[in-house]
C-alpha positions in Angstrom: 4.4 34.2 62.5 6.5 34.8 59.4 8.5 31.6 60.0 5.3 29.6 60.4 3.9 31.1 57.2 7.2 30.2 55.3 7.1 26.7 56.6 3.5 26.3 55.6 4.3 27.5 52.0 7.2 25.2 51.7 5.1 22.3 53.0 2.3 23.1 50.6 4.8 23.4 47.7 6.2 20.0 48.6 2.7 18.6 48.7 1.9 20.0 45.3 5.1 18.5 43.8 4.4 15.2 45.5 0.8 15.1 44.1 2.0 16.2 40.7 4.7 13.4 40.7 2.2 10.8 41.9 -0.3 11.9 39.2 2.4 11.6 36.6 3.4 8.2 37.8 -0.2 7.1 37.8 -0.6 8.3 34.2 2.6 6.7 33.2 1.5 3.3 34.5 -1.9 3.6 32.9 -0.3 4.5 29.6 2.2 1.7 29.8 -0.6 -0.7 30.4 -2.4 0.6 27.3 0.8 0.1 25.3 1.2 -3.4 26.6 -2.2 -4.1 25.3 -1.3 -2.6 21.9 -3.7 0.3 22.4 -1.4 3.2 21.4 -4.2 5.6 20.8 -5.6 5.0 24.3 -2.1 5.5 25.7 -1.6 8.9 24.1 -3.4 11.1 26.6 -1.9 9.3 29.6 1.6 9.6 28.2 1.2 13.2 27.1 0.1 14.1 30.6 3.0 12.1 32.2 5.6 13.6 29.9 4.4 17.1 30.6 5.2 16.9 34.4 7.8 14.1 34.5 11.0 14.6 32.4 12.2 11.1 33.1 13.5 8.6 30.5 10.4 6.4 30.9 7.9 9.3 30.5 9.6 10.6 27.4 10.3 7.2 25.8 6.9 5.7 26.2 5.2 8.9 25.0 7.5 8.8 21.9 6.6 5.1 21.4 2.9 5.9 21.5 3.4 8.9 19.1 5.4 6.8 16.6 2.8 4.0 16.5 0.0 6.5 16.0 1.7 8.2 13.1 3.2 11.3 14.7 6.8 10.5 13.7 8.5 14.0 14.0 7.0 14.5 17.5 8.1 11.0 18.4 11.7 11.8 17.4 11.6 14.9 19.7 10.6 12.9 22.7 13.1 10.1 22.0 15.9 12.7 22.0 14.6 13.9 25.4 14.7 10.3 26.6 18.2 9.7 25.4 19.3 13.0 27.0 18.3 11.3 30.3 19.9 8.0 29.4 22.1 7.8 26.2 22.2 4.0 26.6 18.5 3.6 26.7 18.1 0.4 24.6 14.4 0.8 23.9 14.8 4.4 22.7 17.7 3.4 20.5 15.6 0.6 19.0 12.6 2.9 18.4 14.9 5.4 16.7 16.0 2.6 14.4 12.4 1.7 13.7 11.7 5.3 12.8 14.6 5.6 10.4 13.7 2.3 8.8 10.2 3.4 8.2 11.6 6.5 6.5 13.7 4.3 4.3 17.0 5.6 5.9 18.2 2.1 6.3 21.9 2.7 7.0 21.0 5.3 9.7 18.5 2.9 11.2 21.2 0.2 11.4 23.6 2.4 13.4 20.9 2.7 16.1 20.2 -1.1 16.1 23.9 -1.9 16.3 24.4 0.5 19.2 21.4 -1.1 21.0 22.6 -4.6 20.3 26.0 -3.9 21.8 24.2 -2.9 25.0 21.8 -5.9 24.9 23.0 -8.7 22.6 20.4 -11.2 23.7 17.4 -8.9 23.0 15.2 -10.8 20.6 13.1 -7.8 19.6 16.2 -5.9 18.7 17.5 -8.7 16.5 14.1 -8.9 14.8 14.0 -5.2 14.1 17.6 -5.2 12.8 16.6 -8.1 10.5 13.5 -6.4 9.3 15.5 -3.4 8.4 17.9 -5.6 6.4 14.9 -7.1 4.6 13.4 -3.8 3.5 16.8 -2.6 2.5 17.1 -5.6 0.2 19.9 -7.3 2.3 18.1 -10.6 2.6 21.1 -12.7 3.5 22.0 -10.4 6.4 18.4 -10.5 7.5 18.3 -14.3 7.5 21.6 -14.4 9.3 20.3 -12.1 12.1 17.1 -14.1 12.5 18.9 -17.4 12.5 21.0 -16.0 15.4 17.8 -15.1 17.1 16.6 -18.7 16.9 19.6 -19.8 18.9 18.5 -17.4 21.7 14.8 -18.5 21.5 13.1 -21.0 19.3 9.7 -20.0 20.8 9.4 -16.5 19.4 6.7 -16.4 16.7 8.0 -13.0 15.6 11.4 -14.5 14.6 9.6 -16.8 12.2 7.4 -14.0 10.9 10.6 -12.1 10.2 12.0 -15.1 8.3 8.8 -15.1 6.4 9.2 -11.5 5.5 12.8 -12.1 4.3 11.7 -14.9 2.0 8.7 -13.0 0.8 10.9 -10.1 -0.2 13.1 -12.6 -2.0 9.9 -13.8 -3.8 10.5 -17.3 -2.4 6.8 -17.5 -1.6 6.6 -21.2 -0.6 9.4 -20.7 2.0 7.7 -17.5 3.2 4.4 -19.3 3.7 6.2 -22.1 5.6 7.8 -19.6 8.1 4.6 -17.6 8.6 2.8 -20.9 9.4 5.6 -21.8 11.9 4.9 -18.5 13.6 1.2 -19.2 13.7 1.9 -22.7 15.1 3.6 -20.9 18.1 1.1 -18.1 18.3 -2.2 -18.5 16.4 -2.9 -14.8 17.1 0.4 -13.5 15.6 -0.9 -10.5 13.6 2.4 -10.1 11.8 2.3 -13.7 10.4 -1.3 -13.3 9.2 -0.4 -10.0 7.6 2.7 -11.6 5.9 0.5 -14.4 4.6 -1.9 -11.7 3.2 1.0 -10.0 1.4 2.2 -13.3 0.0 -1.2 -14.4 -1.3 -1.7 -11.0 -2.8 1.5 -11.4 -4.8 0.3 -14.8 -5.9 -2.9 -13.2 -7.0 -4.9 -15.2 -4.5 -6.9 -12.2 -3.6 -9.7 -14.0 -1.6 -7.0 -15.7 0.6 -5.1 -12.4 1.0 -8.2 -10.6 2.3 -8.9 -13.4 4.6 -5.4 -13.1 6.2 -5.5 -9.3 6.4 -8.8 -9.7 8.2 -7.3 -12.4 10.5 -4.5 -10.0 11.4 -6.9 -7.4 12.7 -9.0 -10.0 14.5 -5.8 -11.2 16.2 -4.9 -7.6 17.1 -7.7 -5.1 16.7 -5.1 -2.3 17.0 -3.0 -3.7 14.0 -3.3 -0.7 11.8 -1.5 -2.1 8.8 -4.0 -4.9 8.5 -6.8 -2.4 8.0 -4.8 -0.5 5.5 -4.0 -3.5 3.3 -7.5 -4.9 3.6 -8.8 -1.5 2.5 -6.5 -1.4 -0.5 -7.5 -4.8 -1.6 -11.2 -4.0 -1.2 -10.7 -0.8 -3.1 -8.9 -2.8 -5.9 -12.0 -5.1 -6.0 -14.2 -2.0 -6.2 -15.8 -2.8 -2.9 -15.7 0.9 -1.9 -18.1 0.8 1.1 -16.0 -1.8 2.9 -12.8 -0.2 1.8 -13.9 3.1 3.3 -14.6 1.3 6.6 -11.1 -0.1 6.7 -9.5 3.2 5.9 -11.5 5.0 8.5 -10.4 2.4 11.1 -6.8 2.9 10.0 -7.2 6.7 10.3 -8.5 6.2 13.9 -5.4 4.2 14.8 -3.0 6.5 13.1 -4.4 10.0 14.0 -0.9 11.5 13.5 -0.7 10.3 9.9 -2.5 11.7 6.9 -2.3 8.4 4.9 -5.7 7.1 6.1 -7.4 10.4 5.3 -5.8 10.4 1.9 -7.1 6.9 1.1 -10.6 8.1 2.3 -10.3 10.9 -0.3 -9.3 8.3 -2.9 -12.4 6.2 -2.1 -14.7 9.3 -2.4 -13.2 9.9 -5.8 -13.8 6.3 -6.9 -17.4 6.6 -5.7 -17.8 9.7 -7.9 -18.0 12.0 -4.9 -15.5 14.4 -6.6 -16.2 17.5 -4.4 -15.9 15.4 -1.2 -12.7 13.9 -2.4 -11.2 17.2 -3.3 -12.2 18.7 0.0 -10.7 15.8 2.0 -7.4 15.8 0.1 -7.0 19.6 0.1 -7.6 19.6 3.8 -4.8 17.0 4.2 -2.3 19.1 2.1 -3.3 22.2 4.0 -2.1 20.5 7.2 0.8 18.6 5.5 1.8 20.1 2.2 4.3 17.3 1.5 1.8 14.5 2.2 2.8 11.9 -0.4 -0.5 10.1 -0.4 -2.6 13.2 -0.6 -0.6 14.7 -3.5 -0.8 11.3 -5.3 -4.5 11.1 -5.1 -5.0 14.8 -6.1 -3.1 13.8 -9.2 -5.6 11.0 -9.8 -8.5 13.4 -9.4 -7.1 15.8 -12.0 -6.4 12.9 -14.4 -10.1 12.1 -14.0 -10.8 15.7 -14.8 -8.5 15.5 -17.8 -6.4 18.4 -16.4 -3.1 16.5 -17.1 -0.8 19.4 -16.4 -2.2 19.9 -12.9 -2.1 16.1 -12.4 1.5 16.1 -13.3 2.3 19.0 -11.0 0.9 17.0 -8.0 2.7 13.8 -9.0 6.0 15.7 -9.1 5.6 16.6 -5.4 5.9 12.9 -4.6 9.4 11.3 -4.3 9.6 8.5 -6.9 10.9 6.0 -4.4 7.4 6.0 -2.7 5.5 5.5 -5.9 3.8 2.1 -6.4 3.2 0.3 -9.7 -0.3 1.8 -10.0 1.1 5.3 -9.6 3.9 4.8 -12.1 1.4 3.5 -14.7 -0.6 6.7 -14.2 2.5 8.8 -14.6 3.3 6.9 -17.9 -0.2 7.6 -19.2 0.2 11.3 -18.6 3.4 11.3 -20.7 1.7 9.2 -23.4 -1.2 11.8 -23.6 1.5 14.5 -23.8 3.1 12.6 -26.7 6.3 12.0 -24.8 6.7 8.3 -25.3 10.3 8.3 -24.1 9.3 9.5 -20.7 6.2 7.2 -20.7 8.3 4.1 -21.3 10.9 5.2 -18.7 8.0 4.9 -16.2 7.0 1.5 -17.5 10.6 0.4 -16.9 10.4 1.7 -13.4 7.2 -0.2 -12.8 8.8 -3.4 -14.1 11.7 -2.9 -11.7 9.2 -2.8 -8.8 7.3 -5.8 -9.9 7.9 -7.6 -13.2 5.1 -10.1 -12.4 2.3 -7.4 -12.5 0.2 -8.1 -15.6 -1.2 -4.6 -15.7 2.2 -3.2 -16.6 2.4 -5.3 -19.8 -1.2 -4.4 -20.5 -0.6 -0.7 -20.3 2.7 -1.0 -22.3 0.8 -3.0 -25.0 -1.8 -0.2 -25.3 1.0 2.4 -25.6 2.6 0.3 -28.4 -0.7 0.0 -30.1 -1.2 3.8 -30.1 2.2 4.1 -31.8 1.1 1.4 -34.4 3.8 -0.9 -33.2 1.5 -3.9 -33.5 4.2 -6.6 -33.0 5.2 -5.2 -29.6 1.6 -4.6 -28.7 0.7 -8.2 -29.4 3.8 -9.5 -27.4 2.8 -7.4 -24.4 -1.0 -8.1 -24.6 -0.1 -11.8 -24.7 2.2 -11.5 -21.6 -0.6 -9.9 -19.6 -2.9 -12.8 -20.7 -0.3 -15.4 -19.7 0.0 -13.8 -16.3 -3.7 -14.2 -15.7 -5.2 -10.8 -16.5 -9.0 -10.7 -16.1 -9.5 -7.7 -18.3 -10.9 -8.7 -21.6 -9.4 -5.6 -23.1 -6.1 -7.6 -23.4 -7.7 -10.2 -25.7 -9.4 -7.4 -27.6 -6.2 -5.4 -27.9 -4.3 -8.5 -29.2 -7.1 -9.4 -31.6 -7.3 -5.8 -33.0 -3.5 -5.6 -33.4 -3.6 -8.8 -35.5 -6.6 -7.2 -37.4 -4.5 -4.1 -38.1 -1.7 -6.3 -39.5 -4.1 -8.2 -41.7 -3.7 -11.5 -39.8 -7.4 -12.2 -39.6 -7.3 -15.8 -38.5 -5.2 -14.9 -35.5 -7.5 -12.0 -34.8 -10.5 -14.3 -34.8 -8.8 -16.6 -32.4 -8.7 -13.8 -29.8 -12.3 -12.7 -30.5 -13.5 -16.3 -30.0 -11.7 -16.6 -26.7 -13.4 -13.4 -25.6 -16.8 -14.9 -26.5 -16.1 -18.0 -24.5 -15.3 -15.9 -21.4 -18.1 -13.4 -21.8 -20.7 -14.2 -24.5 -22.2 -10.7 -24.2 -19.0 -8.8 -24.8 -20.1 -6.8 -27.9 -16.7 -5.7 -29.1 -15.8 -9.3 -30.0 -18.8 -9.6 -32.4 -18.2 -6.1 -33.7 -14.6 -6.9 -34.8 -15.7 -10.3 -36.1 -18.0 -8.3 -38.3 -15.1 -6.1 -39.4 -13.0 -9.1 -40.2 -15.9 -10.5 -42.3 -16.0 -7.3 -44.2 -12.3 -7.4 -44.9 -12.8 -11.0 -46.2 -15.8 -10.0 -48.3 -18.2 -12.1 -46.3 -21.1 -9.7 -46.4 -23.8 -12.1 -45.0 -21.5 -13.1 -42.0 -20.8 -9.4 -41.4 -24.5 -8.6 -41.2 -25.0 -11.5 -38.7 -22.3 -10.2 -36.4 -23.5 -6.6 -36.4 -27.0 -7.8 -35.8 -25.6 -9.8 -32.8 -24.0 -6.6 -31.5 -27.4 -4.8 -31.6 -29.2 -7.7 -29.9 -26.9 -7.1 -26.9 -26.5 -3.4 -27.2 -29.4 -1.9 -29.2 -28.0 1.7 -29.0 -24.6 0.9 -30.6 -24.5 3.6 -33.2 -21.4 2.2 -35.0 -23.0 -1.1 -35.6 -26.3 0.6 -36.7 -24.5 2.7 -39.2 -22.5 -0.2 -40.7 -25.5 -2.5 -40.8 -27.6 0.2 -42.5 -24.9 0.6 -45.2 -24.6 -3.2 -45.7 -28.4 -3.7 -46.0 -28.9 -0.8 -48.4 -26.5 -2.4 -51.0 
């Protein structure tokens, strides 16, 4: 009887193990199918279940891949290590480790993983593309082009190779060549999300914002799981103050990257822009409670405290963010904080950092011009206001700033030129008429001055400055 019972228990245990293994394999296959379709969020539960009961290379690797693509980078690394413990020559795991380190800007470390993988599989197009993209973001453009040119000798039919070449030329700021290669990619695969995304980036740099948004949207239509397309579309919509649509894009990004706090941070930023200060603070403070070192959440908390005019607190949040992840907009905010604090040396050091990132951004020159104006360095203010205008700035404040700088120098004819340009662009911009009135006063043209201040009040009846000056002029 005891022998029969023991055999039954062993048979049952074997059956349980078999069922568990079969279940793990079933989940593994379902998860791999989701990944094949680009649905990494959908793959997560299957892969998590598979990896929990199957310590194989495949179960660990594919779970790591799903984790990485949904923003859980540290957890992805843990499962990649488990995969490589099962097979230290696992090419896909080595490649994904390279992708992770490249995303963390540890480019040399990423390259060691790519090189090891390429030694094992030198004809792998995806490996060569990843190695090249790592060269591109590291600024080694010639190496990137060399790697991608090699890839074309293996296959001339890979759209991603041409997208990679587009990325290289985009980073080199050879935009016409970048567009040519992105279009080559789309000729091979009209639904290549990377090519649409690259075109979006290129058009954005060329200040063709409508075309940029069209391409970002095309990238997500081509691949509804292409998270980066939603992020950049959201950023552009935010830039255009289309906050409702921006919020939708950031919410979609957050759904696709549940392991990342970036989407939630952008949602907080939109709330702030909409004037929902309490919601913004709650959202961002929730993010930093989960991830104290969240770069994006700390950045946008700094923005909120700038809005609250609590500059010391704003600076404390900015200082939690590594400078190499700051963008032009952030560096300009940093500079403003130091300008308010009266530390112009530090302020201009951040303008210099912004110029190193992008010396074609008109807003840098505009903000520098305002800083020079505040220091009464009118010549440098004029030079930088004019640079921002030459670069196509749409903010009439640049024309006003240049005109007022000439006014302060007593160069009234040049000041009037700027005010007249403002009036051609926007006939209802009251400050142009106000300063024309001030020039008329300086030139002892009382009747003209009265007409200009009356014009201000026609457009803006509650303008107290114009009322006061007009009252004084009419009482004489």
